C-alpha positions in Angstrom: 115.1 120.9 87.8 117.8 118.3 87.4 120.2 120.7 85.8 119.6 123.4 88.4 120.1 121.0 91.4 122.8 118.9 89.6 120.6 116.0 90.6 121.0 116.6 94.3 118.1 117.0 96.7 117.6 120.7 97.2 115.9 121.0 100.6 115.0 119.0 103.7 116.8 116.5 105.9 118.4 114.7 102.9 119.5 117.9 101.1 122.6 117.3 99.1 122.0 113.6 98.5 122.6 112.7 94.8 119.3 111.6 93.5 119.7 110.1 90.0 116.6 108.0 89.5 114.6 107.4 86.3 111.2 109.1 86.2 111.5 110.4 89.7 108.8 112.5 91.4 110.0 116.1 91.3 109.0 116.6 94.9 111.8 114.3 95.9 114.4 116.4 94.2 112.9 119.7 95.5 112.8 118.3 99.0 109.0 118.6 99.5 108.3 114.9 99.3 106.4 114.0 102.5 107.4 117.3 103.9 105.3 116.8 107.0 107.9 114.2 108.2 110.7 116.7 108.1 110.7 117.4 111.9 110.5 113.7 112.9 113.2 112.6 110.4 115.5 115.4 111.7 115.0 114.1 115.2 115.8 110.6 114.1 119.0 111.8 112.4 120.0 113.5 115.7 119.3 110.3 117.7 121.5 108.2 115.2 119.8 104.8 115.7 122.4 102.0 115.2 120.1 100.0 113.0 117.4 101.3 110.6 114.9 99.1 108.7 113.4 100.8 105.7 110.5 98.6 104.8 109.0 99.4 101.4 112.2 101.1 100.4 111.2 101.7 96.7 113.9 103.6 94.8 115.8 104.4 98.0 114.9 108.0 98.8 114.8 107.2 102.6 117.2 104.2 102.7 120.0 106.1 100.9 119.0 109.3 102.7 119.6 107.6 106.1 122.7 105.8 104.9 124.4 109.0 103.6 123.5 111.0 106.7 124.3 108.3 109.2 127.4 106.5 108.0 128.0 104.7 111.3 124.5 103.2 111.3 123.5 100.0 109.5 120.6 100.4 107.0 118.5 97.4 106.0 116.4 98.2 103.0 113.5 95.8 102.1 111.7 96.1 98.7 109.5 93.5 97.1 109.8 94.7 93.5 112.9 93.8 91.6 112.8 96.9 89.4 112.9 99.2 92.5 115.6 97.1 94.1 117.7 97.8 91.0 117.0 101.5 91.3 117.9 101.3 95.0 121.1 99.5 94.3 122.1 102.1 91.7 121.2 105.0 94.0 123.2 103.4 96.8 126.2 102.9 94.5 125.9 106.5 93.2 126.1 107.8 96.8 128.9 105.4 97.7 126.9 103.9 100.6 128.9 101.3 102.5 126.4 100.7 105.2 123.3 99.7 103.3 122.1 96.1 102.9 119.3 95.3 100.3 116.7 92.6 100.8 113.4 91.5 99.2 110.1 91.2 100.9 110.0 91.8 104.7 107.8 89.1 106.3 107.0 88.8 110.0 109.3 85.8 110.2 112.1 87.7 108.6 111.6 90.7 110.8 111.4 88.5 113.9 114.7 86.9 113.0 116.5 90.2 112.5 115.1 91.9 115.7 115.6 88.8 117.9 119.3 88.6 117.0 120.4 91.3 119.5 119.9 94.2 117.0 120.6 97.3 119.1 118.8 100.7 118.9 116.4 99.7 116.1 114.2 102.1 114.2 111.7 101.1 111.5 110.6 103.3 108.7 107.6 101.6 107.0 105.6 102.4 103.9 104.0 99.2 102.5 100.6 100.1 101.1 98.4 98.6 103.7 100.6 95.6 104.5 101.7 97.3 107.7 98.5 95.9 109.3 100.0 92.4 108.9 103.7 93.2 109.5 103.5 95.3 112.6 102.1 92.6 114.8 103.4 92.2 118.4 102.2 88.7 118.6 104.3 87.6 115.6 107.2 90.0 116.2 107.4 90.5 120.0 110.6 92.4 119.8 108.7 95.3 118.2 107.9 96.4 121.7 111.4 97.9 121.9 111.5 99.4 118.4 110.8 103.0 117.4 108.5 103.0 114.3 107.5 105.6 111.8 104.7 104.1 109.6 102.4 105.5 106.9 98.9 104.3 107.5 96.8 103.4 104.4 93.2 103.8 105.4 92.2 103.4 101.7 93.4 99.8 101.7 92.7 98.8 105.3 89.6 100.1 107.2 90.6 101.6 110.6 94.2 100.9 110.0 95.4 103.8 112.1 93.2 103.0 115.1 94.1 99.3 114.9 97.8 100.0 115.0 97.4 102.5 117.9 95.4 100.0 119.9 98.0 97.3 119.3 100.9 99.4 120.6 99.1 101.5 123.3 100.6 99.4 126.1 104.1 99.4 124.8 104.5 102.7 122.9 103.5 106.3 123.1 102.3 107.6 119.7 102.1 110.8 117.6 99.8 111.2 114.6 101.5 113.1 111.8 98.8 114.6 109.6 99.3 114.9 105.9 98.9 118.4 104.4 98.7 120.1 101.1 101.7 121.9 99.8 101.7 125.7 99.7 103.8 128.2 97.7 105.7 129.0 100.9 107.1 125.4 100.8 109.2 126.2 97.7 112.9 126.4 98.3 114.4 129.9 97.9 116.7 128.4 95.3 113.7 127.9 93.0 112.0 131.3 93.6 112.6 132.1 89.9 109.8 129.7 89.1 107.3 132.3 90.2 108.3 134.3 87.2 108.0 131.5 84.6 105.4 129.2 86.0 101.8 129.4 87.3 101.1 128.8 91.0 99.3 125.6 90.1 102.3 124.3 88.1 104.7 125.1 91.0 102.4 123.3 93.4 102.2 120.3 91.1 106.0 120.1 91.1 106.1 120.0 94.9 103.1 117.6 95.3 103.1 113.9 95.5 100.1 113.1 93.3 98.0 111.8 96.1 94.2 112.0 95.8 94.2 113.3 99.4 96.6 113.8 102.3 97.6 110.7 104.3 98.7 110.3 107.9 101.7 108.7 109.6 102.2 107.3 113.1 105.3 107.7 115.1 105.5 105.0 117.8 108.1 105.4 120.6 108.7 102.6 123.2 107.6 103.7 126.7 
């Protein structure tokens, strides 16, 4: 796939982004990674938030994706693991990002300091394996009341995580549940249609999949 795409994302809101990362998930390069978020991500790109916080940035798929598509926005990428911060730094450099700032762990104190410093038009993209239940706390980070948030909820780590977050923000935000779904053969980009002649349907689906044991949900929270 790398030689076909020349290591650029084939499909989706970040199509064209150079994605040269060791041992990447093929769904990222194909553009079917978290495909259910495509519509919401596209809306965010249209809105052009001035400041974007990618919390749990990993190798940089989203942080660099936002940075390359929104050069006038400031991207703050938080990643606790040093190895992934190095991948993120390399991906940022490869795509010549001038608007991306890399940080380590994002604590409530750290987030509070950022948001209380007159950060304008903030948007949070959060994927932190259950720690969202601790970070997204209006009591500890009161400025979250004016922040748009897209967060993956990890029910397998935190019981009733989705309901808890909805209840916390119901007075300050409207919410949309984005349901995870299985990939189908119709999700394959036309550029890769030749795979139907050389690979089995199960192999193609595995290339587009994310290796999850089951689909997961996201919440989009928009200030009222």
